[in-house]
NUSE-678007 format. One record per residue (C-alpha): residue in three letters; x, y, z; residue number from 1. Coordinates in steps of 0.25 Angstrom, whole numbers, plus 5000, padded with zeros to 4 digits. Last residue first. Example, Ala and Ser with C-alpha at 12.3 -4.5 7.8 and 13.67 -1.06 7.14 Angstrom:
<pt><residuo>SER</residuo><u>5055</u><v>4996</v><w>5029</w><num>2</num></pt>
<pt><residuo>ALA</residuo><u>5049</u><v>4982</v><w>5031</w><num>1</num></pt>
//
This chain:
<pt><residuo>GLY</residuo><u>5070</u><v>5017</v><w>4981</w><num>52</num></pt>
<pt><residuo>GLY</residuo><u>5057</u><v>5007</v><w>4974</w><num>51</num></pt>
<pt><residuo>ASP</residuo><u>5063</u><v>5012</v><w>4961</w><num>50</num></pt>
<pt><residuo>GLY</residuo><u>5050</u><v>5022</v><w>4957</w><num>49</num></pt>
<pt><residuo>GLY</residuo><u>5041</u><v>5022</v><w>4946</w><num>48</num></pt>
<pt><residuo>GLU</residuo><u>5030</u><v>5028</v><w>4952</w><num>47</num></pt>
<pt><residuo>ILE</residuo><u>5022</u><v>5015</v><w>4953</w><num>46</num></pt>
<pt><residuo>LEU</residuo><u>5033</u><v>5008</v><w>4958</w><num>45</num></pt>
<pt><residuo>ASP</residuo><u>5034</u><v>5017</v><w>4970</w><num>44</num></pt>
<pt><residuo>THR</residuo><u>5020</u><v>5017</v><w>4973</w><num>43</num></pt>
<pt><residuo>ILE</residuo><u>5021</u><v>5001</v><w>4973</w><num>42</num></pt>
<pt><residuo>GLU</residuo><u>5033</u><v>5002</v><w>4984</w><num>41</num></pt>
<pt><residuo>TRP</residuo><u>5025</u><v>5014</v><w>4991</w><num>40</num></pt>
<pt><residuo>VAL</residuo><u>5011</u><v>5008</v><w>4993</w><num>39</num></pt>
<pt><residuo>TRP</residuo><u>5018</u><v>4993</v><w>4998</w><num>38</num></pt>
<pt><residuo>GLN</residuo><u>5026</u><v>5000</v><w>5008</w><num>37</num></pt>
<pt><residuo>GLN</residuo><u>5014</u><v>5007</v><w>5013</w><num>36</num></pt>
<pt><residuo>ARG</residuo><u>5005</u><v>4993</v><w>5013</w><num>35</num></pt>
<pt><residuo>GLN</residuo><u>5018</u><v>4988</v><w>5022</w><num>34</num></pt>
<pt><residuo>ALA</residuo><u>5018</u><v>4998</v><w>5031</w><num>33</num></pt>
<pt><residuo>HIS</residuo><u>5004</u><v>4997</v><w>5035</w><num>32</num></pt>
<pt><residuo>ASP</residuo><u>5005</u><v>4981</v><w>5036</w><num>31</num></pt>
<pt><residuo>LEU</residuo><u>5000</u><v>4973</v><w>5025</w><num>30</num></pt>
<pt><residuo>SER</residuo><u>4989</u><v>4964</v><w>5025</w><num>29</num></pt>
<pt><residuo>LEU</residuo><u>4981</u><v>4974</v><w>5021</w><num>28</num></pt>
<pt><residuo>VAL</residuo><u>4986</u><v>4974</v><w>5007</w><num>27</num></pt>
<pt><residuo>GLU</residuo><u>4984</u><v>4960</v><w>5007</w><num>26</num></pt>
<pt><residuo>ALA</residuo><u>4970</u><v>4959</v><w>5012</w><num>25</num></pt>
<pt><residuo>LEU</residuo><u>4966</u><v>4971</v><w>5002</w><num>24</num></pt>
<pt><residuo>THR</residuo><u>4972</u><v>4964</v><w>4990</w><num>23</num></pt>
<pt><residuo>TRP</residuo><u>4984</u><v>4968</v><w>4984</w><num>22</num></pt>
<pt><residuo>HIS</residuo><u>4983</u><v>4971</v><w>4969</w><num>21</num></pt>
<pt><residuo>VAL</residuo><u>4998</u><v>4977</v><w>4969</w><num>20</num></pt>
<pt><residuo>HIS</residuo><u>4993</u><v>4991</v><w>4963</w><num>19</num></pt>
<pt><residuo>ARG</residuo><u>4979</u><v>4993</v><w>4966</w><num>18</num></pt>
<pt><residuo>GLY</residuo><u>4977</u><v>4985</v><w>4979</w><num>17</num></pt>
<pt><residuo>LEU</residuo><u>4990</u><v>4992</v><w>4985</w><num>16</num></pt>
<pt><residuo>PHE</residuo><u>4985</u><v>5006</v><w>4982</w><num>15</num></pt>
<pt><residuo>ALA</residuo><u>4970</u><v>5001</v><w>4987</w><num>14</num></pt>
<pt><residuo>VAL</residuo><u>4977</u><v>4996</v><w>4999</w><num>13</num></pt>
<pt><residuo>GLU</residuo><u>4986</u><v>5006</v><w>5002</w><num>12</num></pt>
<pt><residuo>GLN</residuo><u>4974</u><v>5016</v><w>5000</w><num>11</num></pt>
<pt><residuo>HIS</residuo><u>4964</u><v>5011</v><w>5008</w><num>10</num></pt>
<pt><residuo>VAL</residuo><u>4977</u><v>5009</v><w>5018</w><num>9</num></pt>
<pt><residuo>ARG</residuo><u>4977</u><v>5023</v><w>5018</w><num>8</num></pt>
<pt><residuo>LYS</residuo><u>4963</u><v>5026</v><w>5019</w><num>7</num></pt>
<pt><residuo>GLU</residuo><u>4963</u><v>5019</v><w>5033</w><num>6</num></pt>
<pt><residuo>PRO</residuo><u>4973</u><v>5027</v><w>5039</w><num>5</num></pt>
<pt><residuo>TYR</residuo><u>4982</u><v>5020</v><w>5048</w><num>4</num></pt>
<pt><residuo>GLY</residuo><u>4978</u><v>5020</v><w>5062</w><num>3</num></pt>
<pt><residuo>LYS</residuo><u>4978</u><v>5029</v><w>5072</w><num>2</num></pt>
<pt><residuo>MET</residuo><u>4983</u><v>5025</v><w>5085</w><num>1</num></pt>
//
């Protein structure tokens, strides 16, 4: 079984570090689904979405 793509993990870490100032350890303590949800939520806020 192939793991989650390393490049995507790096992108998520960079994005969350930049926008919410979380450390590498904090971001990596989240599982993939949690990181992805935070990326979606923050992206929605940045793009002016209403969260729904």
